[in-house]
Backbone as ProteinMPNN parsed JSONL, in Angstrom:
{"seq_chain_A": "MPEVAAQTGAKGVIAGRVLYTGTAPVPQTLALDADPGCQTFRGGQPLLSEELLVGSGQGLQNAFVYLKTGLEGRSFNAPAAAARLDQKGCQYVPHVMGMQVNQPLEIVNSDATLHNVHGMPQTQKDFNLGMPVQNMKLIRQFAQPDVMIKFKCDVHPWMNAYVGVVPHPFFAVTGADGAFQIPEVPAGTYTLEIWHEKLGTQTKEVVVSEVSPAAVEAVFA", "coords_chain_A": {"N_chain_A": [[-6.464, -29.917, 17.344], [-8.242, -29.328, 14.011], [-9.022, -25.92, 12.801], [-12.465, -25.016, 12.329], [-14.796, -23.833, 9.919], [-17.36, -21.966, 9.415], [-20.369, -22.441, 7.271], [-22.96, -22.061, 4.897], [-25.262, -24.165, 3.248], [-23.659, -25.637, 0.992], [-21.24, -24.174, 1.601], [-18.735, -22.605, 3.007], [-17.245, -20.008, 5.093], [-14.058, -19.124, 5.65], [-12.727, -17.46, 8.435], [-10.294, -15.109, 10.06], [-7.352, -13.993, 12.186], [-3.915, -12.945, 11.925], [-1.625, -12.545, 13.732], [1.275, -10.874, 15.413], [3.942, -11.431, 17.524], [5.408, -9.851, 20.449], [7.555, -7.139, 20.758], [6.3, -4.471, 18.61], [7.901, -3.28, 15.926], [9.132, -0.318, 14.603], [8.313, 1.244, 11.633], [10.41, 1.694, 9.073], [11.344, 4.818, 7.728], [11.917, 5.293, 4.514], [14.537, 6.393, 2.057], [14.293, 8.752, -0.401], [16.068, 9.439, -2.399], [17.039, 8.81, -4.618], [15.315, 9.577, -6.871], [14.389, 12.688, -6.94], [11.901, 13.805, -7.794], [9.59, 11.797, -6.619], [9.224, 12.639, -4.191], [7.908, 14.823, -4.5], [5.599, 13.831, -5.875], [4.516, 12.383, -3.666], [3.685, 14.478, -2.494], [4.96, 15.598, -0.274], [4.678, 13.725, 1.957], [6.004, 11.343, 3.854], [7.451, 8.196, 2.967], [7.039, 4.891, 4.083], [8.472, 2.054, 5.068], [6.925, -1.337, 4.216], [7.361, -3.747, 4.895], [7.062, -5.141, 7.406], [4.381, -4.414, 8.944], [2.791, -3.902, 12.026], [-0.471, -3.466, 13.459], [-3.577, -2.761, 15.043], [-3.832, -4.395, 18.175], [-2.011, -6.045, 17.918], [-2.188, -6.944, 15.314], [-1.185, -8.563, 12.217], [-0.052, -7.289, 9.094], [-0.461, -7.441, 5.809], [0.025, -10.313, 5.358], [-0.326, -13.219, 3.318], [-2.776, -15.23, 2.641], [-3.943, -18.289, 1.882], [-5.676, -21.344, 0.332], [-3.759, -24.163, 0.585], [-3.823, -26.801, -0.024], [-6.325, -29.501, -0.658], [-8.128, -28.822, -2.719], [-7.641, -30.549, -4.918], [-7.864, -32.033, -8.242], [-10.126, -30.292, -8.749], [-11.184, -27.784, -10.869], [-11.239, -24.122, -11.518], [-12.53, -21.165, -13.071], [-10.534, -18.524, -14.488], [-10.905, -15.119, -13.356], [-12.267, -12.709, -15.761], [-12.062, -10.146, -15.35], [-9.559, -7.836, -14.812], [-6.528, -8.133, -12.359], [-5.13, -5.552, -10.486], [-2.118, -3.778, -10.106], [-0.524, -1.183, -8.963], [1.56, 1.846, -9.686], [2.424, 4.216, -7.682], [3.059, 7.15, -6.214], [5.803, 6.52, -6.015], [5.926, 3.996, -4.957], [4.848, 0.701, -4.682], [1.25, -0.031, -5.048], [-1.34, -2.493, -4.392], [0.814, -3.718, -1.597], [1.158, -6.479, -1.355], [-0.865, -8.651, -2.64], [-3.096, -10.79, -4.238], [-4.292, -13.136, -6.774], [-5.588, -15.142, -9.708], [-4.501, -18.235, -11.336], [-4.056, -17.526, -14.913], [-5.535, -15.369, -15.109], [-5.827, -11.826, -15.857], [-3.537, -9.744, -15.383], [-3.102, -5.942, -14.885], [-0.819, -3.742, -14.995], [0.084, -0.724, -13.899], [1.563, 2.743, -14.257], [1.266, 5.156, -12.185], [2.944, 7.624, -12.017], [4.547, 10.538, -12.794], [7.105, 9.962, -14.083], [9.747, 7.763, -14.839], [9.328, 4.256, -14.393], [10.328, 1.101, -13.921], [8.781, -2.592, -14.309], [9.859, -4.969, -12.737], [9.472, -8.352, -12.646], [9.98, -11.587, -10.623], [9.093, -14.269, -11.024], [8.958, -17.463, -9.258], [8.476, -20.086, -10.873], [8.173, -19.539, -13.483], [9.438, -17.462, -16.265], [11.469, -14.678, -15.827], [10.727, -11.387, -16.108], [11.054, -7.773, -17.355], [10.022, -4.829, -17.637], [10.005, -1.46, -18.992], [8.576, 1.507, -17.945], [7.753, 4.584, -18.969], [6.188, 6.431, -19.294], [3.577, 8.518, -17.744], [0.5, 7.197, -16.639], [0.719, 4.959, -18.269], [-0.117, 1.601, -19.159], [0.384, -1.959, -18.788], [-0.388, -5.362, -19.398], [-0.011, -8.48, -17.94], [0.15, -12.113, -17.629], [-0.136, -15.136, -15.798], [0.751, -18.628, -16.063], [1.21, -20.58, -14.355], [0.817, -21.631, -10.849], [2.17, -19.325, -8.219], [3.832, -18.679, -5.622], [5.639, -16.608, -3.541], [5.428, -14.213, -6.181], [7.716, -11.862, -6.649], [7.95, -8.29, -7.155], [9.841, -5.654, -8.42], [11.388, -2.311, -8.749], [13.981, -1.365, -10.411], [14.997, 1.334, -11.004], [13.928, 2.708, -8.779], [15.146, 1.407, -6.089], [13.899, 1.129, -3.458], [11.32, 0.401, -4.204], [9.128, -2.387, -4.025], [7.173, -5.331, -4.364], [4.623, -8.011, -3.925], [2.907, -10.64, -5.223], [0.609, -13.189, -5.018], [0.127, -15.915, -6.782], [-2.55, -18.168, -7.267], [-4.294, -21.107, -8.1], [-7.06, -20.847, -7.863], [-10.013, -18.993, -6.345], [-9.608, -18.667, -3.706], [-8.307, -17.032, -1.616], [-6.882, -14.523, 0.351], [-5.387, -11.434, 1.688], [-4.323, -10.094, 4.744], [-5.604, -7.253, 6.597], [-4.842, -4.13, 8.344], [-5.424, -4.534, 10.795], [-4.904, -7.385, 10.68], [-6.874, -9.198, 10.208], [-8.437, -11.391, 8.261], [-10.658, -12.961, 5.246], [-11.963, -15.494, 3.968], [-14.44, -16.189, 1.647], [-17.234, -18.095, 0.529], [-16.248, -21.015, 0.353], [-15.815, -24.31, -0.468], [-17.389, -27.399, 1.191], [-15.191, -29.112, 3.002], [-11.739, -30.539, 3.937], [-8.961, -28.677, 4.594], [-5.653, -27.54, 3.636], [-4.329, -24.471, 4.808], [-2.29, -22.086, 4.058], [-0.338, -19.626, 5.503], [1.617, -16.969, 4.46], [4.333, -14.373, 4.747], [6.493, -11.958, 3.831], [8.755, -11.347, 5.649], [8.635, -13.112, 7.691], [8.185, -15.565, 7.336], [6.693, -18.775, 6.677], [3.358, -20.357, 7.698], [1.247, -23.166, 8.405], [-2.155, -24.293, 8.404], [-4.643, -26.486, 9.45], [-7.59, -26.884, 8.232], [-11.089, -27.2, 8.585], [-14.016, -27.193, 6.846], [-17.449, -26.871, 7.548], [-20.841, -27.684, 8.554], [-21.016, -26.939, 10.95], [-20.757, -24.526, 13.865], [-19.053, -21.493, 13.435], [-15.173, -21.515, 13.919], [-12.69, -19.409, 14.865], [-9.687, -18.803, 12.861], [-6.186, -18.661, 14.006], [-3.028, -17.278, 13.371], [-0.041, -16.85, 14.691], [2.943, -15.266, 14.46], [6.362, -14.749, 15.251]], "CA_chain_A": [[-7.557, -30.405, 16.196], [-8.361, -28.263, 12.892], [-10.268, -25.149, 12.961], [-13.795, -25.024, 11.639], [-15.314, -22.873, 9.148], [-18.913, -21.98, 9.057], [-20.87, -22.573, 5.944], [-24.271, -21.869, 4.406], [-25.38, -24.765, 2.357], [-22.408, -26.63, 0.712], [-20.221, -23.719, 1.228], [-18.473, -21.869, 4.147], [-16.222, -18.751, 5.295], [-12.741, -18.907, 6.535], [-11.997, -16.309, 8.977], [-9.347, -15.442, 11.203], [-6.734, -13.157, 12.258], [-2.86, -13.331, 11.692], [-0.714, -11.93, 14.955], [2.518, -10.849, 15.579], [3.983, -11.324, 19.194], [6.757, -9.159, 20.478], [7.458, -5.53, 20.387], [6.004, -4.15, 17.192], [8.94, -2.362, 15.285], [8.802, 1.308, 13.9], [8.292, 1.312, 10.428], [11.507, 2.469, 8.676], [11.387, 5.532, 6.88], [12.716, 5.058, 2.99], [14.924, 7.673, 1.302], [13.852, 8.89, -2.16], [16.893, 10.129, -2.996], [17.226, 8.377, -6.295], [14.403, 10.477, -7.844], [13.606, 13.748, -6.277], [10.371, 13.578, -8.301], [9.088, 11.131, -5.735], [8.913, 13.585, -2.961], [6.619, 15.735, -5.109], [4.38, 12.873, -6.227], [3.559, 11.908, -2.583], [2.809, 15.532, -1.605], [5.8, 15.736, 0.748], [4.565, 12.776, 2.581], [7.068, 10.28, 3.731], [7.473, 6.837, 2.632], [7.44, 4.151, 5.32], [8.587, 0.586, 4.597], [5.748, -2.035, 4.486], [7.801, -5.143, 5.006], [6.739, -5.745, 8.62], [3.687, -3.626, 9.719], [1.61, -4.289, 13.048], [-1.306, -2.573, 13.758], [-4.18, -2.687, 16.544], [-3.981, -5.536, 18.602], [-0.945, -7.133, 17.297], [-2.451, -7.576, 14.259], [0.188, -8.637, 11.234], [-0.578, -6.666, 7.966], [0.221, -7.819, 4.564], [-0.028, -11.686, 5.313], [-1.015, -13.816, 2.116], [-3.681, -16.348, 3.148], [-4.643, -19.144, 0.761], [-5.768, -22.871, 0.685], [-2.595, -24.919, -0.223], [-4.209, -28.109, -0.221], [-7.834, -29.818, -0.502], [-8.908, -28.658, -3.884], [-7.195, -31.272, -6.031], [-9.037, -32.381, -9.1], [-11.173, -29.334, -9.119], [-10.856, -26.351, -11.398], [-12.009, -22.556, -11.425], [-12.343, -20.38, -14.27], [-9.85, -17.389, -14.205], [-11.902, -14.088, -13.739], [-12.028, -11.975, -16.995], [-11.768, -8.705, -14.857], [-7.802, -7.736, -14.282], [-6.125, -7.604, -10.967], [-4.256, -4.303, -10.357], [-0.74, -3.374, -9.463], [-0.03, 0.355, -9.533], [3.023, 2.472, -9.294], [1.944, 5.463, -7.442], [3.896, 7.974, -5.306], [6.956, 5.863, -5.93], [5.822, 2.704, -4.277], [3.53, -0.311, -5.25], [-0.06, -0.121, -4.551], [-1.053, -2.515, -3.06], [1.957, -4.151, -1.535], [0.622, -7.647, -1.274], [-2.163, -9.014, -3.408], [-3.411, -12.258, -4.951], [-4.735, -13.275, -8.179], [-5.699, -16.438, -9.999], [-3.869, -18.429, -12.725], [-4.335, -16.816, -16.194], [-6.084, -13.844, -14.577], [-4.674, -10.508, -16.289], [-2.698, -8.58, -14.314], [-3.034, -4.816, -15.234], [0.109, -2.938, -14.279], [-0.268, 0.887, -14.106], [2.466, 3.805, -13.771], [0.594, 6.752, -12.267], [3.677, 8.727, -11.899], [5.128, 11.266, -14.017], [8.469, 9.31, -13.899], [10.404, 6.358, -15.309], [9.624, 3.072, -13.598], [10.501, -0.71, -14.485], [8.482, -3.504, -13.571], [10.902, -6.183, -12.919], [8.883, -9.45, -12.002], [10.603, -12.332, -10.547], [8.421, -15.618, -10.387], [9.589, -18.593, -9.146], [7.865, -21.096, -11.563], [8.324, -19.156, -14.729], [10.42, -16.75, -16.667], [11.532, -13.328, -15.358], [10.391, -10.022, -17.285], [11.426, -6.711, -16.731], [9.603, -3.947, -18.594], [10.079, -0.159, -18.646], [7.19, 2.278, -17.928], [8.413, 5.731, -18.97], [5.055, 7.497, -19.539], [2.352, 8.323, -16.866], [-0.698, 6.334, -16.767], [0.798, 3.778, -19.224], [-0.733, 0.028, -18.554], [0.616, -3.131, -19.318], [-1.067, -6.504, -18.847], [0.775, -9.543, -17.595], [-0.753, -13.127, -17.296], [0.688, -16.356, -15.385], [0.025, -19.99, -16.476], [1.329, -21.259, -13.4], [0.512, -21.187, -9.511], [3.306, -19.216, -7.665], [3.486, -18.064, -4.322], [5.048, -15.55, -4.184], [6.075, -13.399, -7.184], [8.286, -10.608, -6.063], [8.3, -7.296, -8.116], [10.823, -4.745, -7.934], [11.684, -1.115, -9.539], [15.428, -1.232, -10.7], [15.043, 2.507, -11.137], [13.871, 3.169, -7.421], [15.365, 0.325, -5.586], [13.12, 0.793, -2.676], [10.128, -0.3, -4.444], [8.732, -3.808, -4.309], [5.84, -5.804, -4.185], [4.519, -9.192, -4.149], [1.654, -11.101, -5.728], [0.497, -14.568, -4.949], [-1.037, -16.853, -7.904], [-3.055, -19.237, -7.226], [-5.364, -21.795, -9.386], [-8.433, -20.968, -7.473], [-10.304, -17.702, -5.798], [-9.802, -18.874, -2.199], [-7.43, -16.324, -0.949], [-7.013, -13.121, 1.024], [-4.609, -10.609, 2.567], [-4.857, -9.215, 5.976], [-5.982, -5.688, 6.655], [-4.029, -3.406, 9.407], [-5.78, -5.395, 12.155], [-4.225, -8.923, 10.797], [-7.87, -10.173, 9.964], [-8.933, -11.96, 6.906], [-11.808, -13.692, 5.531], [-12.121, -15.984, 2.599], [-15.689, -16.425, 1.543], [-17.744, -19.102, -0.614], [-15.241, -22.039, 0.204], [-16.818, -25.732, -0.506], [-17.123, -27.993, 2.357], [-14.226, -29.847, 2.969], [-10.529, -30.379, 4.738], [-8.127, -28.003, 3.458], [-4.257, -26.747, 4.312], [-4.286, -23.175, 4.718], [-1.156, -21.526, 4.305], [-0.296, -18.22, 5.622], [3.007, -16.271, 3.973], [4.696, -13.275, 5.196], [7.569, -11.454, 3.406], [9.697, -11.051, 6.571], [8.606, -13.995, 8.923], [8.078, -17.147, 6.492], [5.129, -19.314, 6.26], [2.632, -21.143, 8.6], [0.079, -23.843, 7.874], [-3.18, -24.513, 9.412], [-5.619, -27.61, 8.848], [-9.145, -26.201, 8.448], [-12.273, -28.163, 8.031], [-15.735, -26.338, 6.28], [-18.752, -28.009, 7.412], [-21.955, -27.103, 8.796], [-20.969, -26.427, 12.562], [-20.6, -23.269, 14.008], [-17.541, -21.24, 13.236], [-14.315, -20.97, 15.103], [-11.627, -18.513, 14.532], [-8.378, -19.445, 12.642], [-5.413, -17.896, 14.25], [-1.774, -17.609, 13.38], [1.058, -16.169, 15.545], [4.375, -15.337, 14.181], [7.311, -14.083, 16.367]], "C_chain_A": [[-7.476, -29.097, 15.267], [-9.276, -27.229, 13.352], [-11.493, -25.496, 11.865], [-14.329, -24.134, 11.218], [-16.546, -22.81, 9.084], [-19.417, -22.115, 7.85], [-22.389, -22.392, 5.914], [-24.532, -22.985, 3.323], [-24.142, -25.479, 2.406], [-20.991, -25.595, 0.792], [-20.108, -22.692, 2.424], [-17.524, -20.533, 4.04], [-15.125, -19.107, 6.314], [-12.314, -17.848, 6.94], [-11.191, -16.533, 10.112], [-8.44, -14.12, 11.316], [-5.047, -13.723, 12.281], [-2.047, -12.162, 12.811], [0.581, -11.854, 14.935], [2.758, -10.702, 17.362], [5.359, -10.756, 19.267], [6.431, -7.638, 20.491], [7.243, -5.417, 18.946], [7.064, -3.073, 16.994], [8.353, -1.12, 14.587], [8.94, 1.324, 12.696], [9.527, 2.103, 9.851], [11.061, 3.572, 7.441], [12.241, 5.573, 5.475], [13.255, 6.502, 2.465], [14.765, 7.641, -0.102], [14.841, 9.5, -2.736], [17.294, 9.963, -4.488], [16.297, 9.052, -7.29], [13.647, 11.496, -6.999], [12.058, 14.11, -6.656], [9.417, 13.15, -7.315], [8.388, 11.818, -4.545], [7.713, 14.44, -3.407], [5.553, 14.868, -5.474], [3.637, 12.529, -4.844], [3.416, 13.256, -1.765], [3.905, 15.902, -0.366], [5.597, 14.543, 1.89], [5.802, 11.834, 2.835], [6.65, 8.888, 3.409], [7.848, 5.923, 3.49], [7.502, 2.736, 4.703], [7.223, -0.508, 5.095], [6.094, -3.383, 4.727], [7.347, -5.877, 6.43], [5.716, -4.629, 9.317], [2.705, -4.194, 10.611], [0.798, -3.392, 13.465], [-2.149, -2.992, 15.139], [-4.087, -3.954, 16.773], [-3.21, -6.799, 18.341], [-1.584, -7.667, 15.687], [-1.315, -7.563, 12.83], [-0.487, -8.11, 10.016], [0.026, -7.421, 6.982], [0.267, -9.595, 4.661], [-0.711, -12.04, 4.015], [-1.537, -15.088, 2.74], [-4.08, -17.255, 2.01], [-4.584, -20.701, 0.939], [-4.809, -23.617, -0.066], [-2.916, -25.918, -0.776], [-5.512, -28.539, -0.149], [-8.555, -29.812, -1.55], [-8.345, -29.703, -4.947], [-8.232, -31.913, -6.755], [-10.058, -31.595, -9.08], [-10.426, -28.226, -9.886], [-11.539, -25.077, -11.245], [-11.56, -21.775, -12.527], [-11.458, -19.277, -13.641], [-10.936, -15.867, -14.451], [-11.382, -13.154, -15.104], [-11.533, -10.837, -16.561], [-9.947, -8.931, -14.269], [-7.843, -7.528, -13.013], [-5.391, -6.402, -11.462], [-3.315, -4.088, -9.789], [-0.498, -1.845, -9.833], [1.311, 0.784, -9.164], [2.681, 4.058, -9.033], [2.809, 6.191, -6.069], [5.235, 7.02, -5.245], [7.055, 4.395, -4.843], [4.415, 1.884, -5.122], [2.468, -0.324, -4.373], [-0.879, -1.492, -5.429], [0.521, -3.256, -2.808], [2.03, -5.387, -1.513], [-0.507, -7.724, -1.686], [-1.878, -10.67, -3.873], [-4.457, -12.011, -6.036], [-4.785, -14.926, -8.685], [-4.647, -16.56, -11.199], [-4.53, -17.724, -14.061], [-5.459, -15.844, -16.271], [-5.028, -12.647, -15.112], [-4.431, -9.923, -14.978], [-2.565, -7.061, -14.92], [-2.03, -4.117, -14.252], [-0.036, -1.598, -14.574], [0.797, 1.832, -13.392], [1.518, 5.136, -13.673], [1.194, 7.796, -11.949], [4.338, 9.368, -12.898], [6.785, 11.078, -13.95], [8.7, 7.977, -14.599], [10.275, 5.301, -14.476], [9.474, 1.947, -14.462], [9.867, -1.56, -13.586], [9.28, -4.595, -13.777], [10.238, -7.574, -11.995], [9.633, -10.492, -12.044], [9.965, -13.558, -10.107], [9.444, -16.649, -10.106], [9.553, -19.815, -9.8], [7.891, -20.908, -12.871], [9.102, -18.019, -14.87], [10.515, -15.147, -16.217], [11.067, -12.299, -16.35], [10.547, -8.664, -16.432], [11.244, -5.488, -18.027], [9.261, -2.361, -18.331], [8.599, 0.424, -18.813], [7.421, 3.698, -17.876], [7.423, 6.699, -18.978], [4.14, 7.17, -18.498], [1.125, 7.867, -17.49], [-0.388, 5.207, -17.996], [0.584, 2.51, -18.448], [-0.085, -0.849, -19.254], [-0.04, -4.183, -18.68], [0.127, -7.624, -19.142], [-0.357, -10.871, -17.589], [0.371, -14.006, -16.67], [0.047, -17.292, -15.644], [0.532, -20.87, -15.435], [1.172, -20.876, -12.023], [2.296, -20.505, -8.725], [3.154, -18.322, -6.674], [4.977, -17.88, -3.789], [5.773, -15.117, -5.332], [6.562, -11.987, -6.889], [8.32, -9.609, -7.614], [8.866, -6.201, -7.751], [10.728, -3.482, -8.98], [13.519, -1.356, -9.555], [15.779, 0.146, -10.539], [14.885, 3.193, -9.6], [14.044, 1.907, -6.414], [14.428, -0.079, -4.021], [11.895, 0.313, -2.842], [9.706, -1.866, -4.445], [7.388, -4.362, -3.849], [5.656, -7.298, -4.29], [3.173, -9.922, -4.257], [1.655, -12.799, -5.682], [-0.308, -14.874, -6.163], [-1.192, -18.147, -7.605], [-4.306, -19.935, -7.878], [-6.964, -21.799, -8.927], [-8.954, -19.579, -6.823], [-10.098, -18.014, -4.231], [-8.403, -18.428, -1.765], [-7.36, -15.178, -0.53], [-5.796, -12.772, 1.409], [-5.013, -9.854, 3.837], [-4.581, -8.043, 5.955], [-4.944, -5.404, 7.772], [-4.328, -4.044, 10.746], [-5.396, -6.894, 12.054], [-5.586, -9.686, 10.384], [-7.966, -10.374, 8.356], [-10.058, -12.739, 6.802], [-11.819, -14.185, 3.847], [-13.499, -16.844, 2.293], [-16.153, -17.781, 0.516], [-16.706, -20.543, -0.676], [-15.926, -23.454, 0.344], [-16.382, -26.436, 0.55], [-15.99, -29.022, 2.013], [-13.046, -29.92, 3.791], [-9.518, -29.663, 3.943], [-6.768, -27.44, 4.302], [-4.229, -25.386, 3.779], [-2.828, -22.824, 4.987], [-0.927, -19.897, 4.518], [1.454, -17.633, 5.397], [2.93, -14.859, 4.354], [6.19, -13.129, 4.419], [8.856, -11.902, 4.189], [9.702, -12.461, 7.464], [8.229, -15.473, 8.604], [6.784, -17.484, 6.372], [4.818, -20.145, 7.588], [1.835, -22.029, 8.0], [-0.822, -24.179, 9.042], [-4.287, -25.405, 8.71], [-7.017, -26.885, 9.378], [-10.218, -27.213, 7.708], [-13.673, -27.218, 7.654], [-16.641, -27.173, 6.473], [-19.827, -26.952, 8.114], [-22.066, -26.85, 10.299], [-20.613, -24.969, 12.636], [-18.873, -22.996, 14.03], [-16.557, -21.132, 14.397], [-12.99, -20.246, 14.394], [-10.301, -19.18, 14.337], [-7.303, -18.39, 12.837], [-4.001, -18.204, 14.092], [-1.189, -16.707, 14.121], [2.667, -16.286, 14.975], [5.067, -14.174, 15.253], [8.164, -13.102, 15.572]], "O_chain_A": [[-6.867, -28.071, 15.569], [-10.184, -27.476, 14.146], [-11.377, -26.119, 10.81], [-14.536, -23.27, 12.07], [-17.026, -23.823, 8.575], [-18.535, -21.759, 7.068], [-23.019, -22.593, 6.952], [-23.921, -22.718, 2.288], [-23.593, -25.881, 3.432], [-19.919, -25.921, 0.283], [-21.074, -22.039, 2.819], [-17.136, -20.113, 2.95], [-15.283, -19.323, 7.516], [-11.608, -17.134, 6.227], [-11.168, -17.487, 10.89], [-8.741, -13.178, 10.583], [-4.876, -14.889, 12.637], [-1.988, -10.97, 12.51], [1.17, -12.802, 14.416], [2.059, -10.116, 18.188], [6.273, -11.005, 18.481], [5.348, -7.089, 20.289], [7.855, -6.109, 18.133], [7.143, -2.101, 17.747], [7.223, -1.047, 14.105], [10.144, 1.474, 12.484], [9.606, 3.27, 10.233], [10.527, 3.204, 6.395], [13.396, 5.984, 5.59], [12.574, 7.528, 2.451], [15.042, 6.703, -0.849], [14.537, 10.2, -3.702], [17.741, 10.793, -5.28], [16.575, 9.044, -8.489], [12.56, 11.285, -6.463], [11.23, 14.604, -5.891], [8.469, 13.889, -7.048], [7.271, 11.583, -4.085], [6.722, 14.669, -2.714], [4.435, 15.357, -5.316], [2.414, 12.4, -4.796], [3.094, 13.24, -0.577], [3.438, 16.6, 0.533], [6.475, 14.494, 2.752], [6.565, 11.632, 1.891], [5.494, 8.521, 3.618], [9.036, 5.974, 3.811], [6.644, 2.339, 3.914], [6.669, -0.419, 6.19], [5.189, -4.215, 4.778], [7.301, -7.106, 6.498], [6.194, -3.953, 10.228], [1.818, -4.913, 10.15], [1.321, -2.369, 13.908], [-1.587, -3.452, 16.133], [-4.21, -4.755, 15.846], [-3.49, -7.993, 18.446], [-1.314, -8.742, 15.153], [-0.713, -6.53, 12.537], [-1.636, -8.529, 9.876], [1.035, -8.066, 7.267], [0.704, -10.06, 3.608], [-1.593, -11.297, 3.583], [-0.791, -15.896, 3.292], [-4.658, -16.664, 1.098], [-3.677, -21.271, 1.545], [-4.958, -23.745, -1.281], [-2.505, -26.178, -1.907], [-6.111, -27.8, 0.633], [-9.536, -30.55, -1.631], [-8.83, -29.49, -6.058], [-9.277, -32.312, -6.24], [-11.11, -32.138, -9.417], [-9.295, -27.83, -9.605], [-12.642, -25.174, -10.707], [-10.384, -21.714, -12.884], [-11.551, -19.054, -12.434], [-11.567, -15.626, -15.48], [-10.188, -12.981, -15.352], [-10.599, -10.345, -17.194], [-9.385, -9.81, -13.615], [-8.76, -6.954, -12.426], [-5.079, -6.244, -12.642], [-3.509, -4.179, -8.577], [-0.302, -1.47, -10.989], [2.062, 0.142, -8.429], [2.663, 4.931, -9.9], [3.065, 5.555, -5.047], [5.646, 6.865, -4.095], [8.008, 3.961, -4.196], [3.471, 2.281, -5.806], [2.583, -0.559, -3.17], [-1.019, -1.568, -6.65], [1.315, -3.334, -3.746], [3.202, -5.727, -1.675], [-1.343, -6.945, -1.227], [-0.892, -11.407, -3.849], [-5.22, -11.056, -6.179], [-4.124, -15.801, -8.126], [-4.103, -15.658, -11.836], [-5.721, -17.426, -13.97], [-6.144, -15.581, -17.259], [-3.823, -12.554, -14.876], [-5.036, -9.748, -13.92], [-1.585, -7.058, -15.665], [-2.245, -3.924, -13.056], [-0.337, -1.369, -15.745], [0.953, 1.784, -12.171], [1.134, 5.888, -14.569], [0.603, 8.826, -11.625], [4.705, 8.729, -13.884], [7.559, 12.02, -13.778], [7.768, 7.217, -14.862], [11.171, 5.266, -13.633], [8.739, 1.822, -15.442], [10.103, -1.532, -12.378], [9.399, -5.132, -14.878], [10.521, -7.74, -10.809], [10.143, -10.75, -13.134], [10.176, -13.97, -8.966], [10.564, -16.691, -10.616], [10.391, -20.668, -9.507], [7.679, -21.881, -13.595], [9.518, -17.466, -13.852], [9.494, -14.468, -16.323], [11.118, -12.623, -17.536], [10.273, -8.488, -15.244], [11.983, -5.281, -18.99], [8.359, -2.04, -17.557], [7.707, -0.005, -19.545], [7.316, 4.193, -16.754], [7.748, 7.846, -18.672], [3.826, 6.013, -18.216], [0.784, 8.107, -18.648], [-1.333, 4.673, -18.577], [1.007, 2.344, -17.304], [0.084, -0.582, -20.443], [-0.31, -4.067, -17.484], [0.898, -7.701, -20.098], [-1.567, -10.651, -17.549], [1.562, -13.781, -16.882], [-1.179, -17.206, -15.582], [0.269, -22.058, -15.622], [1.387, -19.677, -11.842], [3.337, -21.162, -8.748], [2.461, -17.309, -6.771], [5.601, -18.919, -3.577], [6.849, -15.689, -5.509], [5.777, -11.039, -6.905], [8.593, -9.993, -8.751], [8.452, -5.667, -6.722], [10.038, -3.622, -9.989], [14.12, -1.499, -8.49], [16.842, 0.349, -9.953], [15.635, 4.108, -9.261], [13.008, 1.427, -5.953], [14.299, -1.215, -3.564], [11.285, -0.178, -1.892], [10.395, -2.473, -5.264], [6.662, -3.804, -3.027], [6.612, -7.895, -4.785], [2.359, -9.771, -3.346], [2.512, -13.517, -6.197], [-1.273, -14.196, -6.513], [-0.357, -19.051, -7.627], [-5.289, -19.246, -8.15], [-7.86, -22.487, -9.417], [-7.98, -18.828, -6.776], [-10.731, -17.206, -3.551], [-7.481, -19.221, -1.575], [-8.017, -14.476, -1.299], [-4.978, -13.684, 1.527], [-5.97, -9.08, 3.87], [-3.551, -7.601, 5.446], [-4.216, -6.325, 8.142], [-3.517, -4.047, 11.673], [-5.488, -7.633, 13.035], [-5.43, -10.893, 10.201], [-7.605, -9.592, 7.476], [-10.578, -13.234, 7.802], [-11.719, -13.483, 2.84], [-13.613, -18.015, 2.654], [-15.308, -18.346, -0.178], [-16.464, -21.049, -1.772], [-16.602, -23.653, 1.354], [-15.23, -26.299, 0.963], [-15.908, -29.634, 0.949], [-13.252, -29.148, 4.727], [-9.244, -29.981, 2.786], [-6.854, -26.981, 5.441], [-4.131, -25.119, 2.581], [-2.237, -23.213, 5.995], [-1.343, -19.068, 3.709], [2.346, -17.937, 6.189], [1.896, -14.191, 4.351], [6.964, -14.086, 4.405], [9.772, -12.574, 3.714], [10.781, -12.859, 7.904], [8.019, -16.36, 9.432], [5.873, -16.724, 6.042], [5.675, -20.536, 8.38], [1.608, -21.715, 6.831], [-0.505, -24.318, 10.223], [-4.758, -25.125, 7.608], [-7.363, -26.493, 10.493], [-10.151, -27.79, 6.623], [-14.186, -26.569, 8.566], [-16.78, -28.165, 5.757], [-19.687, -25.732, 8.197], [-23.151, -26.575, 10.81], [-20.242, -24.304, 11.669], [-17.913, -23.688, 14.369], [-16.865, -20.785, 15.538], [-12.448, -20.711, 13.392], [-9.768, -19.904, 15.178], [-7.292, -17.381, 12.133], [-3.599, -19.265, 14.569], [-1.799, -15.649, 14.271], [3.39, -17.275, 15.094], [4.582, -13.192, 15.815], [9.012, -12.417, 16.144]]}, "name": "protein", "num_of_chains": 1, "seq": "MPEVAAQTGAKGVIAGRVLYTGTAPVPQTLALDADPGCQTFRGGQPLLSEELLVGSGQGLQNAFVYLKTGLEGRSFNAPAAAARLDQKGCQYVPHVMGMQVNQPLEIVNSDATLHNVHGMPQTQKDFNLGMPVQNMKLIRQFAQPDVMIKFKCDVHPWMNAYVGVVPHPFFAVTGADGAFQIPEVPAGTYTLEIWHEKLGTQTKEVVVSEVSPAAVEAVFA"}
């Protein structure tokens, strides 16, 4: 049976957790040899891989959760406020994020070193932009949905991030405990997709109605 989300009036909240089953891997410490300055920017703190992070209660971090189907025929204005992707301490911050089609994406270089932003959309043209100056900012927009766009830095090969671009505001990224929440969802039946960079995707059918909430749970092995 589909999970049921709570709602107030004509809108509801989809909430749940994404879990990892099995022994949680130890995050790999990444070598920063390509740029000795990176260690300085990080204050000597090591940089750990973010590709598979498992937190308390086996919660899976950095899963992108969004409504894949159920909103056909509806349109949603893109926010005027920009989403933000930073390059700080020689890593992308955040590692996984979401935004809407045609919303501005502000890309920032907070480091006093050269980064280049190599975006690799699946539905539109690649781009590769040099950012040699600290506090430099660039603005990009995406005219098509794309789950997910990979970003990498060709100067620092360990740097990567993923941006989910969807045509509506109903998306979330799981936190350190694997939890997520998508508020203000119109009543209806939806296909919810959960994406993870190493573990693939799952889908769940979700019904938003006036009944009591039920947890949405996805388990990746």
